[in-house]
N, C-alpha and C positions, 0 to 999 in steps of 0.2 A: 392644179388650178383651183382658185378660190370660188366661192358662190357669188354669181352676179347679182346686181341690184335691180335688174330689169323687172318691171312690173311691181316693184315694192314701193311702199310709201315712206316718206321721211320719218314719220312717227314710229314706224316699225323697224327702221334700220339705223337710226342716228347713233345708237349706242355702240355700233361696230365701226363708226367712222373715226379716223385719227385727226388730231388737231393739236395746236399749242395748248399747254396746260391752262393758260389764262385766257384762251379763246382769242388772242390777238394775232396780228400778222407776224411773219418772220422778220426779225430785225437783227441788230448787231449783238444782242445778248442771247446766250445759250438758254433755251427753255425746253423743259421736258415735253415729250410727245405723249398725249393721253388719249383715251377713247372717249366716246360720247357720254359715258357715265362718269367721267372725271378720274379714271384710274390711270396713274402715271406709268409710263414704260421706262425701261432702262436707257432709252435713246433720247439724246438732247441735240437740238440743231439751232443754228443761227445762220445769218447770211454770210458768215465768215468761217465757221467751223462746225464739225460734227463730233459729238462725244457720247460715250456710253458709260453708265455707272456700274454695269455688270460685266461679265465675261464676254469676250468677242471671239467669234469663230467664223471660218469660211469653209463651206462644204463639210460641216461637222468637225473634221480634224485636220484639214489641209493647212490651215493657219489658225492658231488659237492664241488668245492673250488672256491671261488670268488677271482679273481686276484687283484681287487682294494683294498679289505680289508683283504683277507686271511681267511674270514669266511668259515668254513667247516661244511657241513651237511651230516650226515650218517643216511640213512633210516633204516638200520638194526642194529644188535647188535655189539658193539665195545668191543672186548675181548682183555685185556691187561694183559699179564702174568708177566711182569717185572715192575720195578719201572718206574713211569711216573711223569714228572715234568710239572705242569700246572701253568703258570703265572697268568692266569685268566680262570675261569670255569663258564659258564652260561648254565643252563638247563632250557628250556622253558616248558618241560613236566616233567612227573615223571621219576626219576632216581633211579636205584637200584644198590647198591654196595654190592656184596656178601661177600667180605672179609673186612679186616681192611682198613680204609681210614685215612692215616696219612697226616696231614697238618702241615708243619713246619713254614710256614709264615702266615701273616695276611690273613684272609679269610672273604669276605663280601658276605652275602646271602640277596638279596633284596626280595626274595619270602619266602614262608613257607618251613621250614625244619622239616620233620617228621622222628623221630628215634624210631622204635618200640622196640629196645633193648637198652642195656647200651651204653652210649656215654661218651668217655674219651677224655678230652681236656687237653693237656699238655702245650700248649702255650696260647697266648692272643687271645680271640675270641670276635668279635663285632657283635651283633645281632641287626639290625635296624628294623626288622619286627617282627610279632608275632611268638613266639616259643612255641611249645607244646612238653613236655617230658612225654611220657606215662609210662616210667619206672622210675628207681631211678636216681636222679641227685645227684651225690656225689661230694662235693667240699672239698678237703683236705687242701687247702691253703687259703690265704686271697683272697677275691673276692670283686671287685668293680662293683656295678651295678648302672648305671645312672638312670634307671627306671626299676622296676620289678612289675608285677601284679601276685598275688598268689590267686587263687580262692578256693583252698582246703588246707588241712593240709600241713605244710612245717616245716622241721626240719633242723636247721643249726648247724652242729657239732662243728664248730669253729667260728672264727671271721667273722661277716657280716658287711662290710663297705659300707655305702650308702652315696654317695657324692652329689646326686641330689635329686629332688622331687621323693617320692615313695608313691604309692597308694596300700594299703593292705586291701582287702575285709574282711579278718579275720586273726588275728595273735595271737598266744599264746606264752607268754614269761614266762618260769618257773624259770629262773635264772636271774642273773644280766644282764641288757641291757643298752648300752650307745648309745645315738643318738648324733652324732657330729654336725649335722646341723638341719634344720627345719623338724619336724615330723608333717605332716598334717593328721588329723583324721577326715573324713567326716561322718562316721557312728557311731553307738554305740560301745563303747570300754570297756572291762572289764579288769581291772588290779589288779592282786592279790597283787602286791607290786610295788610301783612306787617311785623311788628316783630321785629328780630333784635338781641338784646343780647349774644350771644357770637359765637364764630367759626362761620362757615357755609361749607360746601363744596357747590357745585353741580357734579355730575359730567358733566352734559350741557348743552344749550342752555337759558339762562335768558332767556325772552322777556318784556320789560316794555313794555306798550302805552301806559301813561300816564306822567305825570311821576314821577320818582324822586329822592328826596332822601336822601343818605347823610351822616349827621352825624359818623361816625367814619372811620377809615382804610379805604381800598379797596385790596386787593391782588389784582392779576390776574396769575396765574403762567403762563398760556399766551398764545396769540395773542389779541389784543384788537382788535375793530373798533368804532369809534364813528361812528354815522351811516350812512345807506344812500342818501343823495341829495346832489347838489351844492349844494342849498339849505340843508342842515343846518348848524347853527352849533355849534362847539365853543368854549366860553369857559373860559379858565384865569385865575382871579382872583389866583393866587399870583404873586409876583415872584421866587420861589426855585424854579426848575425845573431838575432835574438829570437826567442820563442817565449814571450811573457805569459802565455796562457796555458802552458804545460802544467798539469796538476801532479801532485805527489801520489803515487800508487804503490801497491805491494807488488814486488817483482815476481813474475811467474818464471821461475828458473827453468822450467821445462820448455816453455814456448817462446819466451821473450828473446830478443836479439840485441846485439850491441853494435854501435857504429864506431869504427876505429879507423885510424890512418893506415893506408896501404904501405907495407914495409918496403915494397919495390918502388913506390912513387909517393912521396909525402904530400903531393898535391891532390891525391885521390883518397877517397874514403870507401870502405867496404863494410858490409853488414855480415857479422858472424854470430853464431849461436853462443849463448853464455857457456854451454858445455865445452866448446872448443878452446876456451881460455881457462879451463880447469875448474869451473864453478857450474854446478847443475843442481837439480832438485834433490839428488841423492847424496851429495857430499858438501853442500853449503853448511856453514856453522849455524847453530840455532840459538835462540834466546826465548825463554818462556818465563812466566811470572804468575804467582798466586797472590792476590790482595785480600786482606781481611779488614773490612771497614765497618764492622759492627761491634757491639760490646759482648765480651765473653768472660766467664769466670772459670778458672782451672785450679784444681787442688793438686799441688805437687806430690810426687810419690817418694816413699822412702826406699823403693826398690829401683835399681838401675834398669834401663836408662831413664826412667821417670815417666810422668804423665805426658802423653802426646798432645801438642797444641794442634788440634785437628784442622783448624782454619788456616794454618800456615804450613802447607805441604805442597810439593809439586813433583811431577814425573817428567823425565826427559829420556829420549833414546839417542845415544851418541851415534855419530856417523861411522865411527870406527873404534876399535879397541885402544887406539893410540890417543883418542881425544881426551882432553881435560875439561872439567866442568868447574866454573867458578860459582860457588854457592854464596849468595849475598842475602843476609837476613836482617831486617829491621824490626825490632820489637818495642812497642810503646805500651807501658803497663804501670800499675800501681800495686802497692802491698799495704797491709795493715802496718801501723807505725812500728818501725824497728824490726820487721820480720823479713825484709828483702835480703838481709845478711844470710838467710838460710836458703836462698835460691841459687841453684846452678842450672845452666842450660847445656843440654847434650844434643849433638847432631848425629843422625843415623842415616845410612844409605842401605835400603832394602832390609831394614831391621838391624843392621850392624853399626855399632857406634864408631864414629870417625872423628878425628881431630881433638880427642880428649887428652888432657894433660896426663903425664905418667907418674906424677908425684904421689905421695902417700896421703891418706885421709880423703877429704872431699875433693872430687875431681870433676871437671867439665870443660867445655870449649869456651864458656864465658860465664861470668857471675852476674847476679842481680846488682843493680845500682843501689847503693845504700845512702839514704839521706833521711834526716829527721823529718817527720811530717809527711811521709809518702802518701797518706790518705788524701791529701789535698793537692798533690802534684802528680804529673805523669813522668815516669822514668823512661829513659831511652837506652836500649842496648843494641849495638850493631855488630853483626858477626859476618866475617868473610873467610871462606876457606876454599882453596884451589884443590879440587879432588881429582884423583886419577882412578876412575871406576874400572878401567881395563875391560870394558864390555861394550858391545854394540847392541845389547838388548836394553829394554826399558829399565831405568833405575829411578827409585823414588826416594826423595830426601824429606826427612821430618825433623822437627825440633821438639825436644822434650824438656819438661820441668822436673829436675832431680833435687829433692830436699831431704838428704839423709839424716839431718839432725832434728828436723821438725817439719811435719807436713804443712807447708805454707801455701796459702791461696795467692794466686796471681790474677789480677783484674785487667784483662787485655783490652787495650784501646781506650781506657778511661780511668779517672781518679775515683776511688771508692767513695770519697766524701766530696767530690768536686761538682756534683750536679750534672745536669744533662749537657751543659756547655763544654765539659771536658771530655771530648770524644776525638780519638785520633785513628790512625791507620797503621797496620803492620803488613809486612810483605815478605815473600821469598822469591828471589830472582835467580834463575839458572842460566849461565852463559857458557856455550861450548867454545872451546879453543882447540885448533888442530895442533898436533904434536910438532 
């Protein structure tokens, strides 16, 4: 209760009295209510309206209106018996609508919407959060779902259009189904019938338990396994089978296998070990080589078999005592003018001279090439000898420079006066042949 004015004079109390700001009567224009000292309040009145320029409240917090934003809070029940237009509706707690809720415009729900009964949507609805429908969701027209998660059984009575990524924990399709964009399946999927007219990518395992017929091309870009039992049959009806990306590798005679035609049925192929057809790591013929690709100077010896050309030598271990070894030698060299006539080449196996002529005088397996002006040219001598070492132990072949008439220098792989541009290569190659 306020303080009464009883017994007070006007001069002592007028400052606490309320009046129009301009001391006029109440009219059609809103005017601020002020005190006797001329201080305006937040309340404005006219004979047609009441207004406040500040916040408005009833019983402190039962009804509040914020002047800055217009936000309104009602602590009790809001009962609306007529049509209500809401440009935006935000509920921070549970909200119950006893009758029909008709929304004619776009509606955005940022929280959960729980509908215990039937929900009818006649216009466009956008759901950005989780939505649970405990009753029947009936869609009578075309529906576009940017993303939908279905954890239980779902029936679509008409067209279901999916324009974005869709995750389905379980889906049953009993009729024709068309997927206009990417269909991503992360779990096990059972398809009673699947018709694919365009390109299809399966990111994980595709399990097909029944017969499958592919009328178009099949491209498998990753590892592919056909069959899971020894009794499974793989039939290739094409007579044009290619493997363009198989690279050339060194054959592992111990572990590699060979694909051959079955002797009892030419329409079948079998895998056999290399050893079962008589070739394995212990009996396959060999080929080894030594290459000399730098410049060397050797002085021939007057004593047989001569000076060894140490950069052109090689060792091989024959598979059996019956093996033969083809020794192929290519020598590129030069000599001082007119001295190559004194050069003979001798071949040795484990220090024993082989392949040398049996005539009198100078003897060797080959002679030096003789041309005028050898100092500016590179001579070439090729030696081939099929040897029978009669050994299954390591044998070493060497080539020697024998010059019994005059100790002559041989300049291997270059012309003595030819400059750095005259550089060649010499080599020794040993090839094993079975008897």
